[in-house]
C-alpha positions as CSV (number, residue, x, y, z in Angstrom):
1,X,34.6,6.9,-3.5
2,X,32.3,6.9,-0.5
3,X,33.0,4.8,2.6
4,X,30.0,2.5,1.9
5,X,31.1,1.8,-1.5
6,X,34.4,1.0,-0.5
7,X,33.0,-1.5,2.1
8,X,30.5,-3.0,-0.3
9,X,33.3,-3.8,-2.6
10,X,35.4,-5.3,-0.2
11,X,32.6,-7.4,1.0
12,X,32.2,-8.7,-2.5
13,X,35.5,-9.8,-2.7
14,X,35.3,-11.6,0.7
15,X,32.4,-13.6,-0.6
16,X,34.9,-15.4,-3.3
17,X,36.0,-17.2,0.2
18,X,32.7,-19.1,0.2
19,X,31.3,-19.0,-3.5
20,X,32.2,-17.6,-6.9
21,X,30.0,-14.7,-8.4
22,X,26.6,-15.6,-8.8
23,X,26.1,-15.6,-12.8
24,X,24.3,-12.5,-14.7
25,X,22.6,-14.2,-17.5
26,X,21.0,-12.7,-20.6
27,X,17.5,-14.3,-20.8
28,X,16.5,-14.8,-24.5
29,X,12.9,-15.7,-23.9
30,X,12.1,-12.7,-21.6
31,X,14.2,-10.4,-24.0
32,X,12.2,-11.5,-26.9
33,X,8.8,-11.5,-24.8
34,X,9.1,-7.8,-23.9
35,X,11.6,-6.5,-26.7
36,X,14.3,-5.5,-24.4
37,X,17.5,-6.6,-23.3
38,X,16.5,-8.6,-20.0
39,X,19.2,-10.0,-17.7
40,X,18.8,-11.9,-14.3
41,X,21.2,-11.8,-11.5
42,X,20.9,-15.3,-10.6
43,X,21.0,-15.2,-6.7
44,X,19.1,-18.5,-6.8
45,X,22.4,-20.1,-7.7
46,X,24.3,-19.1,-4.5
47,X,25.4,-22.1,-2.4
48,X,22.2,-21.4,-0.1
49,X,20.3,-20.7,-3.2
50,X,19.5,-17.1,-2.4
51,X,21.4,-13.8,-1.5
52,X,21.1,-14.2,2.1
53,X,24.4,-15.8,2.6
54,X,26.0,-12.4,1.7
55,X,24.5,-10.3,4.5
56,X,25.2,-13.2,6.9
57,X,28.8,-13.5,5.9
58,X,29.6,-9.7,6.0
59,X,27.8,-9.3,9.4
60,X,29.3,-12.3,11.1
61,X,32.8,-11.5,9.8
62,X,32.6,-7.8,10.9
63,X,31.1,-9.0,14.3
64,X,34.1,-11.5,15.0
65,X,36.5,-8.8,13.7
66,X,35.1,-6.4,16.6
67,X,34.8,-9.2,19.1
68,X,37.1,-12.3,18.2
69,X,35.7,-13.8,21.5
70,X,32.2,-14.0,20.1
71,X,31.2,-17.7,20.1
72,X,27.3,-17.6,19.6
73,X,25.3,-16.0,16.9
74,X,21.4,-16.2,16.9
75,X,18.8,-15.6,14.4
76,X,15.2,-16.3,13.7
77,X,14.3,-17.4,10.6
78,X,11.8,-20.0,8.6
79,X,13.7,-20.0,5.4
80,X,16.5,-18.4,3.5
81,X,18.0,-16.4,6.4
82,X,18.3,-19.4,8.5
83,X,20.3,-21.2,5.6
84,X,22.7,-18.4,5.1
85,X,23.6,-18.1,9.0
86,X,24.1,-21.9,8.9
87,X,26.3,-22.0,6.1
88,X,28.5,-19.1,7.4
89,X,28.5,-20.4,11.0
90,X,30.1,-23.5,9.8
91,X,32.5,-21.3,7.5
92,X,33.6,-19.4,10.7
93,X,33.7,-22.4,13.1
94,X,31.2,-20.5,15.5
95,X,28.0,-21.7,17.0
96,X,24.9,-20.3,15.4
97,X,21.5,-21.1,17.3
98,X,18.8,-20.7,14.8
99,X,15.1,-20.3,15.8
100,X,12.3,-21.5,13.5
101,X,8.7,-21.6,14.0
102,X,7.2,-25.1,14.9
103,X,5.2,-24.8,11.6
104,X,8.4,-24.7,9.3
105,X,8.3,-27.2,6.7
106,X,10.6,-30.3,7.5
107,X,12.4,-29.6,4.1
108,X,13.9,-26.2,5.2
109,X,14.7,-27.5,8.5
110,X,16.7,-30.5,6.9
111,X,18.2,-28.0,4.7
112,X,19.5,-25.6,7.2
113,X,20.9,-28.6,9.3
114,X,22.8,-29.8,6.0
115,X,24.5,-26.3,5.7
116,X,25.3,-25.8,9.3
117,X,26.2,-29.4,10.2
118,X,27.7,-29.5,13.9
119,X,28.0,-25.8,14.0
120,X,24.4,-25.0,14.6
121,X,21.6,-25.8,16.7
122,X,17.9,-25.5,15.7
123,X,15.4,-24.7,18.0
124,X,11.6,-25.0,17.1
125,X,9.3,-22.5,18.9
126,X,6.0,-21.0,18.4
127,X,3.5,-21.4,15.8
128,X,4.0,-18.2,14.4
129,X,7.2,-16.0,13.4
130,X,6.4,-13.3,16.4
131,X,6.8,-15.8,18.9
132,X,10.0,-17.4,17.5
133,X,11.6,-14.1,16.9
134,X,10.6,-13.1,20.8
135,X,12.3,-16.4,22.2
136,X,15.4,-15.9,19.9
137,X,16.1,-12.3,21.3
138,X,15.6,-13.5,24.7
139,X,18.0,-16.5,24.4
140,X,20.4,-14.2,22.8
141,X,20.5,-11.7,25.8
142,X,20.6,-14.6,28.1
143,X,23.5,-16.5,26.4
144,X,25.2,-13.1,25.4
145,X,25.3,-14.1,21.7
146,X,25.1,-11.6,18.7
147,X,21.7,-11.6,17.3
148,X,21.7,-11.3,13.5
149,X,18.7,-9.6,11.8
150,X,17.8,-10.8,8.4
151,X,17.8,-7.1,7.2
152,X,17.7,-4.6,9.8
153,X,21.4,-4.6,10.5
154,X,24.0,-2.0,8.6
155,X,26.3,-4.8,8.1
156,X,23.9,-7.1,6.6
157,X,22.7,-4.3,4.1
158,X,26.4,-3.7,3.2
159,X,26.9,-7.4,2.4
160,X,23.6,-7.4,0.3
161,X,25.1,-4.5,-1.6
162,X,27.7,-7.0,-3.1
163,X,24.8,-8.0,-5.4
164,X,25.4,-4.6,-7.1
165,X,29.0,-4.7,-7.0
166,X,29.1,-8.0,-9.0
167,X,26.1,-7.2,-11.5
168,X,27.8,-4.0,-12.6
169,X,31.1,-5.5,-13.3
170,X,29.6,-8.6,-15.2
171,X,27.3,-6.5,-17.2
172,X,30.3,-4.2,-18.1
173,X,27.9,-1.3,-18.7
174,X,25.3,0.8,-16.9
175,X,21.9,-1.0,-17.0
176,X,19.0,1.5,-17.8
177,X,16.9,-0.3,-15.3
178,X,17.3,-2.6,-12.3
179,X,14.0,-4.5,-10.8
180,X,14.4,-5.3,-7.2
181,X,12.0,-7.5,-4.8
182,X,11.5,-5.9,-1.5
183,X,10.8,-7.8,1.7
184,X,12.4,-6.4,4.9
185,X,14.5,-3.9,2.6
186,X,17.9,-5.1,3.1
187,X,18.7,-6.4,-0.4
188,X,16.9,-3.1,-1.9
189,X,18.6,-0.8,0.6
190,X,22.0,-2.2,-0.3
191,X,21.6,-2.0,-4.1
192,X,20.1,1.4,-3.9
193,X,23.1,3.0,-2.1
194,X,25.6,1.2,-4.5
195,X,23.7,2.2,-7.6
196,X,23.1,5.6,-6.5
197,X,26.8,6.2,-6.6
198,X,28.4,4.3,-9.4
199,X,25.0,4.7,-11.7
200,X,22.8,7.3,-10.7
201,X,21.1,7.5,-13.9
202,X,19.7,3.8,-13.7
203,X,16.0,3.6,-13.1
204,X,15.4,1.5,-10.0
205,X,12.0,-0.3,-9.4
206,X,10.8,-1.9,-6.3
207,X,8.3,-4.9,-6.3
208,X,6.4,-6.5,-3.3
209,X,3.9,-8.9,-3.1
210,X,0.2,-7.5,-3.2
211,X,-0.3,-9.2,0.3
212,X,2.8,-7.6,2.0
213,X,3.5,-4.1,1.0
214,X,5.2,-2.8,3.9
215,X,7.5,-0.5,2.2
216,X,4.3,1.3,0.5
217,X,2.9,1.5,3.9
218,X,5.9,3.0,5.5
219,X,6.2,5.7,2.5
220,X,2.6,6.6,3.0
221,X,3.2,7.0,6.7
222,X,6.7,8.6,6.7
223,X,7.9,5.7,8.9
224,X,8.0,2.1,9.2
225,X,4.5,0.6,10.1
226,X,3.2,-2.8,10.8
227,X,0.6,-4.3,8.4
228,X,-2.4,-5.5,9.8
229,X,-2.1,-8.8,8.0
230,X,0.2,-10.3,5.6
231,X,-0.4,-13.1,2.9
232,X,2.5,-15.5,3.7
233,X,2.5,-17.1,0.3
234,X,5.5,-15.2,-0.9
235,X,7.1,-16.3,2.4
236,X,10.7,-14.8,1.1
237,X,9.3,-11.1,1.0
238,X,6.1,-11.3,3.2
239,X,7.3,-8.9,5.9
240,X,4.9,-7.2,7.9
241,X,7.3,-4.0,8.6
242,X,9.9,-2.7,6.7
243,X,13.4,-2.5,8.5
244,X,14.3,0.7,10.3
245,X,17.7,0.9,8.9
246,X,16.5,-0.1,5.3
247,X,13.8,2.5,5.5
248,X,16.2,5.3,6.2
249,X,17.7,4.7,2.6
250,X,14.2,4.1,0.9
251,X,12.3,6.6,2.5
252,X,12.9,8.9,-0.6
253,X,11.6,6.3,-2.9
254,X,9.0,7.8,-5.5
255,X,5.8,5.9,-5.0
256,X,5.5,5.6,-8.6
257,X,8.6,3.4,-8.8
258,X,6.7,0.9,-6.7
259,X,5.2,-2.0,-8.0
260,X,3.0,-4.9,-6.4
261,X,2.5,-8.5,-7.8
262,X,-0.5,-10.6,-7.1
263,X,0.2,-13.7,-5.5
264,X,-1.8,-15.9,-8.0
265,X,0.0,-14.0,-11.0
266,X,3.3,-14.8,-9.3
267,X,2.3,-18.3,-9.7
268,X,2.1,-18.1,-13.6
269,X,5.6,-16.7,-13.4
270,X,7.0,-19.4,-11.6
271,X,5.6,-22.0,-13.8
272,X,6.6,-20.2,-17.0
273,X,10.2,-19.6,-15.8
274,X,10.0,-23.4,-14.7
275,X,8.7,-25.1,-17.9
276,X,10.3,-22.8,-20.5
277,X,13.6,-21.9,-19.1
278,X,14.3,-24.8,-16.4
279,X,14.6,-21.9,-13.8
280,X,13.5,-22.8,-10.1
281,X,12.5,-19.9,-8.5
282,X,10.6,-19.4,-5.1
283,X,7.8,-16.7,-5.1
284,X,10.0,-14.0,-3.7
285,X,12.6,-15.1,-6.2
286,X,10.0,-14.7,-9.2
287,X,8.9,-11.2,-8.1
288,X,11.2,-9.0,-10.3
289,X,10.5,-11.2,-13.3
290,X,6.8,-11.0,-12.7
291,X,6.8,-7.2,-12.6
292,X,8.0,-6.9,-16.0
293,X,4.5,-7.2,-17.3
294,X,3.6,-4.0,-15.7
295,X,6.7,-2.2,-17.0
296,X,6.2,-3.1,-20.6
297,X,5.9,0.7,-22.0
298,X,9.0,1.4,-19.6
299,X,11.6,-1.0,-20.8
300,X,11.2,-1.7,-24.6
301,X,14.4,-1.5,-26.2
302,X,16.3,-0.9,-22.9
303,X,18.7,-3.0,-20.6
304,X,16.9,-4.3,-17.7
305,X,18.5,-6.2,-14.8
306,X,16.1,-8.5,-12.7
307,X,17.6,-9.8,-9.3
308,X,16.1,-13.2,-8.9
309,X,16.4,-13.5,-5.1
310,X,16.0,-17.1,-4.3
311,X,15.2,-20.6,-5.5
312,X,14.3,-22.3,-2.4
313,X,11.5,-23.8,-3.8
314,X,9.4,-26.9,-2.1
315,X,8.1,-29.0,-4.9
316,X,5.4,-30.2,-2.8
317,X,3.9,-26.7,-3.4
318,X,4.0,-27.3,-7.0
319,X,0.3,-28.2,-7.2
320,X,-0.8,-25.3,-5.5
321,X,1.2,-23.2,-7.6
322,X,-0.4,-24.6,-10.8
323,X,-4.0,-24.4,-9.1
324,X,-3.6,-20.7,-8.4
325,X,-1.9,-20.0,-11.7
326,X,-4.9,-21.7,-13.4
327,X,-7.6,-19.5,-11.6
328,X,-5.6,-16.4,-12.1
329,X,-5.5,-17.0,-15.9
330,X,-9.1,-18.0,-15.9
331,X,-8.7,-21.5,-17.4
332,X,-10.0,-23.3,-14.3
333,X,-13.1,-22.6,-12.1
334,X,-15.0,-24.3,-9.3
335,X,-18.9,-24.5,-9.1
336,X,-21.4,-25.6,-6.8
337,X,-24.1,-27.3,-8.9
338,X,-27.5,-28.1,-7.8
339,X,-27.9,-31.4,-9.5
340,X,-31.6,-33.0,-9.9
341,X,-31.7,-36.4,-8.3
342,X,-33.2,-38.2,-11.5
343,X,-31.8,-40.4,-14.1
344,X,-29.9,-38.8,-16.9
345,X,-29.3,-35.5,-15.1
346,X,-25.4,-35.9,-15.0
347,X,-25.4,-37.0,-18.6
348,X,-27.5,-33.8,-19.5
349,X,-24.8,-31.6,-17.6
350,X,-21.8,-33.2,-19.2
351,X,-23.5,-32.5,-22.6
352,X,-23.4,-28.8,-21.8
353,X,-19.8,-28.9,-21.5
354,X,-17.7,-27.9,-24.5
355,X,-14.9,-30.0,-26.5
356,X,-12.1,-28.4,-24.6
357,X,-13.8,-28.3,-21.1
358,X,-12.6,-31.3,-18.6
359,X,-14.0,-32.1,-15.3
360,X,-10.8,-31.7,-12.6
361,X,-12.8,-32.5,-9.8
362,X,-16.2,-33.9,-8.9
363,X,-17.6,-34.4,-5.2
364,X,-21.1,-34.9,-4.1
365,X,-21.5,-32.7,-1.1
366,X,-24.9,-33.0,0.5
367,X,-28.4,-33.1,-0.1
368,X,-30.3,-29.7,0.1
369,X,-33.8,-31.4,-0.6
370,X,-35.2,-34.6,-1.5
371,X,-35.0,-34.3,-5.1
372,X,-31.7,-32.3,-5.3
373,X,-28.0,-32.8,-4.4
374,X,-25.2,-30.3,-4.2
375,X,-21.9,-30.9,-6.2
376,X,-18.6,-29.4,-6.2
377,X,-17.3,-29.3,-9.7
378,X,-13.9,-28.3,-10.9
379,X,-13.6,-27.5,-14.4
380,X,-10.6,-26.7,-16.5
381,X,-10.4,-25.5,-20.3
382,X,-7.8,-24.5,-22.8
383,X,-9.2,-20.9,-23.0
384,X,-10.6,-18.7,-20.3
385,X,-13.2,-17.4,-23.0
386,X,-14.6,-20.9,-23.1
387,X,-16.2,-20.3,-19.6
388,X,-18.6,-17.5,-21.1
389,X,-20.0,-20.0,-23.3
390,X,-20.4,-22.6,-20.8
391,X,-22.0,-20.3,-18.4
392,X,-24.5,-19.1,-21.1
393,X,-25.4,-22.6,-21.8
394,X,-26.1,-23.4,-18.1
395,X,-28.1,-20.1,-17.8
396,X,-30.4,-21.5,-20.5
397,X,-30.9,-24.7,-18.8
398,X,-32.6,-25.9,-15.6
399,X,-29.3,-26.3,-13.7
400,X,-28.7,-24.0,-10.9
401,X,-25.0,-23.2,-10.1
402,X,-22.8,-20.9,-8.2
403,X,-19.1,-19.8,-9.1
404,X,-17.3,-20.0,-6.0
405,X,-13.6,-19.5,-7.8
406,X,-12.9,-16.0,-6.3
407,X,-15.0,-16.5,-3.1
408,X,-11.8,-16.9,-0.9
409,X,-13.7,-18.1,2.2
410,X,-15.9,-20.7,0.6
411,X,-13.2,-21.8,-1.7
412,X,-10.5,-22.2,0.9
413,X,-12.8,-24.6,2.9
414,X,-14.3,-26.8,0.0
415,X,-11.2,-26.7,-2.4
């Protein structure tokens, strides 16, 4: 048994001081849908609703063992890492100074404060994470504290490996495949090191959001590289650069084992799991489940474990998630309609709509000429194919229109 395996198992046992093992649950809906034996490792059911508490506990505990005089731990985070550090700071009775961007949603700030209580101090600095991180590191050096990275830390990686230790013990057998979300790489690095030793034949797949493929970029370059831009929707995994320590473990990953999940498609998975299973997943937490639809041929008849890494979902985002899901599945579109300014013109347009077509938004925008006006129209329907019929009727009519649904620059401005 390797030293890493021993330490990961010790870390797993130490988790019991804070919380019971997160459930490993067979999901009948997904199993039936994909013709496989699908299990969910429910990290969304940890005390802080993500696996981040594991790395924080292991790293902080080891730091205190090395230097019992340590009094201050510092981190920069706008989400799950902040909550994990807050919870563990209170557990150890040490001060945690948590830097968060000024733009962090109040719900996340409040939750972090609840977990940490009097043991933590929250500092809001900068509009973006990079400025927040720089301020946190500067403060840490000045205060002589211990800076705790969310993923680029060997002790954090070791703590995250406890997910695999629990999962293999709970399943009681070796799974055929494990599907892992990838952000900074701490979780995936910990699990791959553990599984390589206890279950080397298990197929590991790694899922990144389409707008934040930092591991894929690093594999192509042979080293961690910073992405030019990142789509922040999947905030728990939207990382511009994979961690140095995680990449040392992941650099041998076969690119064929990499998957990317489109942000809008992830929204359909969030809604599916919420509406059908009553499971609340944040975008990053839904990555592994979302990727199953790209693995249909590989998983049929096999035992598959998906790590649902987090459930810190702000329900104020639900309308956006529904909107993006509808647009992805093609059942909602936005048009700019050039409407003649004459009696009966609107009625003529409404008569073109099919029986399952509903107007979800109608907004007069401006006059282009004396006799015409521009109208923003949102239309929902029951089947994406209905739009083919609608557009055919519009093309045969005198109405001029533009479909702006997939025009990001225009849609973002007017929708």
